[in-house]
C-alpha positions as CSV (number, residue, x, y, z in Angstrom):
1,M,4.4,-6.9,-6.2
2,K,4.2,-9.5,-3.7
3,R,1.1,-11.5,-2.2
4,N,0.7,-11.7,0.9
5,S,-2.5,-10.5,1.7
6,G,-0.5,-10.5,5.8
7,K,0.8,-7.5,5.3
8,L,1.2,-4.8,4.1
9,T,3.1,-4.8,0.5
10,P,5.6,-2.0,0.6
11,F,3.6,-0.2,-2.2
12,G,0.5,-0.1,0.4
13,K,3.2,1.3,3.7
14,L,4.9,4.1,1.4
15,V,1.0,3.6,0.3
16,V,0.0,4.8,4.0
17,K,2.5,6.6,5.0
18,A,1.1,8.9,2.8
19,L,-1.9,9.2,4.1
20,T,-1.1,9.9,7.5
21,D,0.8,12.6,6.2
22,Q,-1.4,14.2,4.2
23,D,-4.6,13.4,6.3
24,M,-6.7,11.9,3.8
25,T,-8.6,8.5,4.4
26,K,-7.7,5.0,2.5
27,T,-11.9,5.6,1.6
28,Q,-10.7,8.9,0.4
29,L,-8.6,7.6,-2.0
30,A,-10.3,5.2,-2.9
31,D,-14.0,7.7,-3.4
32,T,-11.0,9.9,-5.4
33,I,-9.3,6.7,-7.9
34,G,-12.9,5.4,-8.8
35,T,-13.1,1.7,-6.5
36,S,-13.0,1.0,-3.5
37,P,-12.6,0.9,0.0
38,Q,-12.1,-2.7,-0.2
39,Y,-10.4,-2.8,-4.1
40,L,-7.7,-0.7,-2.4
41,S,-7.4,-2.2,0.5
42,Y,-6.7,-5.2,-1.8
43,I,-4.2,-3.4,-3.6
44,L,-2.1,-2.1,0.0
45,Y,-1.9,-6.0,1.0
46,G,-1.2,-7.3,-2.6
47,V,-4.5,-9.4,-2.5
48,R,-4.8,-7.7,-6.4
49,S,-1.9,-6.2,-8.2
50,G,-4.6,-2.8,-9.3
51,E,-1.9,-2.3,-12.2
52,K,-5.4,0.6,-13.5
53,Y,-4.7,2.3,-10.3
54,V,-1.5,2.6,-9.3
55,P,-0.7,5.7,-12.1
56,A,-3.7,7.1,-10.3
57,I,-2.8,6.8,-6.2
58,V,0.2,8.2,-7.4
59,A,-1.1,10.7,-9.1
60,A,-3.7,11.6,-6.8
61,L,-1.0,11.5,-3.1
62,S,1.6,13.1,-5.3
63,L,3.7,10.0,-5.0
64,D,7.8,10.4,-6.3
65,P,7.5,8.0,-9.0
66,R,11.0,6.0,-8.5
67,K,9.8,5.3,-4.5
68,V,6.7,3.1,-5.9
69,E,9.2,1.9,-8.7
70,K,10.7,0.8,-5.9
71,A,8.0,-0.6,-3.4
72,I,6.7,-2.1,-6.7
73,A,9.9,-3.8,-7.6
74,A,10.8,-5.0,-3.8
């Protein structure tokens, strides 16, 4: 995952789209996966890898694992 604090990573874009589609906020997702909204933003913007939380994010949003792999590899 590329580190770029100015823009969402490809994984971040995937998550934000899923949040929008599911009418869920970042705060709700952060609560669901057991982290703070701030740390979730760090993950989505590539400041932190969030390795520990990625599986929980994928499960909470029912993301397609193949799309997630592609986004993380990008």
